[in-house]
N, C-alpha and C positions, 0 to 999 in steps of 0.2 A: 399287632397294631389294631386289632378289631375294637378294643375298648379304650384306645387312646384318642384324644380329641385334638384335631388340628388347631394350631394357634395357642394351645395351652402351654404353660411353662414346661410340662413334661414332654411335649411333642418332639422337639429337636433331639433331646437325649434318647428317647425311644427309637426314633428314626436312625440316629447314628449307631446305636447299639445293634439294631437289626442289621445294618450294613456290615458291621464288624463281625457279627456271628456268621453271616453269609460268607464273608471273606475268609474267615477261619475254616469253615467247612470246605470251601474250595481249595484252600491251601493243604488241608489234610488229604483231600482227594488227589491233588497234584503230587503228593508224596507217595502215592500208590496205596493209600489206606482208605478204608470205607468209613465215612463220617457217621453213618448209621450205627456201625459197630463201636466206633471210638467215642462218640458223643451221645448216641441215641438220637442223632439228628434226622429229622424227617420233615420234608416240606409237604405237610398235609393240607395247608390252607386252614382257615378257621371260618366258622359259621356262628353268627349271632342269630338266634332263632326267636321269632315272635309268634305268639299264638292268637293274638287278637288283632282287630282292625287298627286299634290305636298303636299297638307295638309295631305292626307292619309299616304304618305311616312314619313312625319314629325311625325305623330302620332305613326307609327310603331316603329320609333326610340325611341320615348318617352316611349312606353310600354316596350321596351327592357331595357332602362335605369332604369325605375322604378322597374322592375322585378329584375334586378341585385342588386338593393338597398334593396331588401327584401319586397317591397310593392306589393301586389297582383294586377296585371293589365293584361288586355287582349285586343288584337286588334279585332274589329268586322268588318266583311265585310259588304257591303251594305245590303245583305239579312239578316244577323244576326242583324244588327242595326235596321232594320224595324220590326223584331220580338220583339225586346226590347222596341221600341218606335214607335208604329203604326201611331202616329200623325205626325211624321216627314216626310218632303219631302226628299225622298232618290232616288238617281240614281246610276248607276253602278260605278261611280267614288267615291261615298260617302264611308266613313268609320268612325270609332270612337275608342277612347281609353276608355275602361271600367275599373273603379276602384270600385269593388263591396263593399268595406268596408268604403267608404266615407259616411259621415252622414250629416244631417242638424239639425239646432237648430232654435228655435224662440227666437229672441233677447228679446222681451218684457217679455215673460214667464220666460226666464232664469234670467233676472235681478230681476224680482219679487221673484223668488225662492231664489236667493242669498241674497236679502234684508231681506226676511223673516227669513232665517237662521241666518243672522247676528244679527237680533233683539232679538234673544233668549239669547244673551250675555249682553243685556242692564242691566238686574238686577244684574249682576256680576260686573258692572262698566267697562266692557271690550269693549263696543261699544256705539257709539253715532253718530247721524246725525245732520248736521248743514246746512240745506238748506236755501237759500236766506240770507246767512251770508258770504259775500265775504271776501277773504283774503286781508289784507291790507299790512302786512309786516311780515318778519321773525325776531324774536328777538334773538340776538346772545349773547353768554356768554362772559363776560369780561375777563375770564381766558384763554380760548383756542380758542375763536372765533367760536365755534360750535353753531349751531342753538339749542336753548333750548325751544323755543315756537313759535307758529304761532298766530299772532294777526289778528283777524277778526273784522268786524264792530261791533260785539256784545260780543265777547268772547276773552279770552286768553287761548290757548290750549297748555299745556306743554307736551313735549315729553321726554320720558325716553330713547328711543332707536333710533328712526329715523323719518324723515319726507319724505314721498314719494309724488312727484309731478306727477300726472297722469291726466293731463288736456286736453288730446286729442289735437285737432288742435289749442287750445288756450294756449298750453304749452309755446310756444315761447314768446307770448305777456305777459303772466303771469310772466315769468322769467325776462323780461325787467321791468315790473311794480315793481317787488320785488327787482330790482337793485342787482341781484345776480352776474352780471359780466360775465355771460356765455350766448352767443347768440345761442340759439337752433334753428336750421334751419327748424323746423317743420312749415308747412303752410297748410291751408285748401285746399282740393281738393273735389269739390262738385260732388255729385252723385244723379241721379234720379232712382227710381224704379217705375214701373207701376204695380199696384195690381188690378186684376179682381176678385172680391169677389164671392164665391160660383159659380165658373165657371165650367159648365158641358160640354161645347162644346168639350174641349179636357182635358184629364187627363194624366199627365206625371208620369212615374214610377221612374225616376231618377232626379238628379240635372243635367241640361244640360248647357254646355258652348260651343260656337263655338271655333274652333282651334285658331282663331285670338285673343281670350281673353288672351292667354298667353303673347302675345306681345302688345295687345291693340293698334292696328294700329291707327295712328293719323289722324284725319280729322280736317282741319283748320276751325275754326268758323269764319263766314264772319261778322266781326264787327270791328270797329275801337277801339280806346283806351276805356277801360271800366271805370265805375265810381270808381273802386278800383285803377285805375292808372296802369293797367296791359296792356302790349302790346299784339298784336295778337299772337305772339309766346307763351307768358305766358298763354294766354286764350285758348290755343289749346284744342279742344274737341275730345274725342274719344268715339265711341259707339260700343259695341260688344254684341251679343246675349247671354243672360243667361236666363234660364227658369226653373221653378220648380213648382210643385203643393205642397203647404204646408199642414200641418196636419189638417188645417181647410177647405181644399178644395179650397183655393184661388190659382189662377194662378199668380205667381210673375215673372214679366218680367223685364229685365234690359239689359245692364247697361250703364251708362254714366260716364265719368270722365272729369273734367273741372276745370280750375283755374279761379275763379271769386271772390277772396277774401272770405269774410264771408257772402256773399249773400246766402239766403236760399229760395228765391222766385222760384216758379215753372216756368219752361220755356216750353211753349206749343210746340214750334218747336222741342225741344229735346224729349218730350214725343211722339210726332208724329214720330220722327225718330226711337225711340225704338220700336214703334208699327210696323212700316214698315219693320224694320230689322227682327222682329219676324215673320212677314208674309212670309218672304223669306224662313223660315224654317218650318212653319206650315201652310199648305194649307187651313185648315178650317178657319183660322183667316182671310183669304182673302175674305170670305163670309160676313164679318162684317165690319161695319163702327164704329170706336172708339167712335164717338159721340152718337151712339145708345145705348151704354152700360149704360150711365147715372149714377145713384147714386151708382151702383155697382163698379164704377171705382174710385180707390184711387191712390194718388201719394205720395210716400215717398221720402223725400229729406234729405240727410245727408252730413256732412262735414267730409271727411276722413283726418286724420292727416298724411300728406305726408312728407317723408324725401327724399332729392335729391338722396341719394345712394340706396334707396329702402329697407332699413333695419330700424327697430325700434331702438330707442336709450334707452338703459336700463343700468343703472349703477349709481355710485356715482358721484356727481358734484365735479369737481376739486376745491380744496381749502375748501370744505365743506363735510367732510367725512361722516357725518350722514344725508346728504340730497341726495335722490336718484330720478332719473328720470325713467319714464316708459311711453313712448309715441312714435308716429311716425309709428304705425302699418298699416296705411292707411286702405285698405278694409279688412284686416285680423285680426282686433282687437278682435272680438268675438272668432274666431277659435284659436287664439294664447293666449287668456286671461289666461288660467290655467297654461300654461308653463311659461308665463311672471310672474304671481303671485308667482309661485314656485321659479323662478330665483331671484326675488327681496327678497323674504323671506330668501333664502340661503345667499344672499349678506349681508343682515342686520345681520343675525345670525352668519356670518363667516363660513358657511358650504361650503363644496366642492359641486359645482353645478352638476346637471345631464346633463346640457348643457354648453358648453364652453361660458364663459361670454365675452371673448375678442372681438368678431365681433360686439358687441352691445355697447361697451364702449362709454362714453360721450367724454372723452379726445381724441383729434385728429379729431373729427367729428363736433365740434362746435367751434365757434369763441369766443375769449376772448377779 
């Protein structure tokens, strides 16, 4: 919740999703399982770290705002911050916003857990997977024009209630391929993470983000028109320090944001920039050369589904009352997943939502 803003359109969805994740972790624990092993679940708390007087003042205001919204938050002085995170470079102007109830998840473990749970319903005919079987078209009823089936390369999947399109950054292109007549403005925003496996030089106690992560200050990437046909403005690159030690002892450093189409190739200069940015915050990293880490260094690359207005698009497609979209969460897809799932289920079943649907509606935010 550290970089979410009370009163914004995203606030209630973020808060509800956080509650649902905590409830799931408690449920797993009540079954005699360890949420940390199952989900990579860890209540580390998070720190927004400021290095200047101006950033510390901003963080004090954010703590006040979060506290007034009912979220536990505390401002830490430079001395208090150093006690919480001894590995940080701290001077007298440093400060931080601490949110002790923030948590972290491991995406791979969480997805595996969800899949395993879903597969228990296969014998009841309630669940099936169709990997490597792309969608070709939607079949519509001759009576009312509603979608009655999804045609794939190998199958025809009939739907009794609804079709949900949740294709991440491919949602826009998929909608065009299906000739649905609604132009969803989701596009890919590439990100890099640097993972140092079994890293003992520093161990972090929280999830850390620099204060600038909230605004993700923009840095122009020095290149001309890319292969994807994007201009310099569109290819704008931003890098902000994020860091955490995950449940397996890996140091995970980030992060970058960049528009380069669907390219998923690693960019060595961006990895180097992430490393140099991390060195500004963690003095012990300055003693190391990234090349020396060798096989224990991994790079994760993903394409975040970006919406221009910064909000996911969740709701029914105009003209197709039984087709729903859930996309455009950018870097918050995992943290907002449960709230989004609940919202879509409520929409499909005609239930009153726990979160206001209106800010995420398809109509008015997509072109026809």
